[in-house]
C-alpha positions, 0 to 999 in steps of 0.5 A: 441481823441489821437493816441499816438504810441509812448506810446504804445508797443503792444508786450509786455505781461501783467504783470499778471492776477492782480494788480501787487502792491495788489497781493504783498501786499494781497490787492484787486481791483475793475477793472484793468488796463494795462498798454500800453507801459510796461504792468503793471497791477495795479488797477482803480481810483475805486479801494482802492489802485489806483495802476495804476495811481501811476504807471503812475505817477511813470514812465510817461507811460500816455496810460493804457488799460482796462483789463477788459472783453470786454473791449477794450479802452485806456486812456491817463493820460496826455490828459485826455481823450481816446485814440487811440491804437492797438490790444495789446499782449494777454492776453487781459484782466484777465481770465473771472474766477476772480470776479470783485471786485477780487480775491475772496478770498480778497475780505471783505465783506463790501468792498462798505463801505471801498470805500465810505469812503475812497472816503469821506476821498479824 
């Protein structure tokens, strides 16, 4: 495991309750990830849009933390391994009432088939 405190700012709050880009475009996500440096909330690589990884590629912010309730792990994109990090500014996850995948009103009924087709295309 890697400890990279230069790439983590525990004082920065998350950018919101959901994936910033998916919220802007009306899309949906499977799980959420939080940039440990700037607080950007993006969707995970199991999601259709993979905005958390896109944020890393655009900014170089290499450490993310799960933004799922009950999860406190960090990931280092550069080392491609779990990392250690401090407690981050609240909230530590999206609201418990938010569905996974979510948000409920934007998740298509055939979401599993959509993700399977996207994975086959990769």
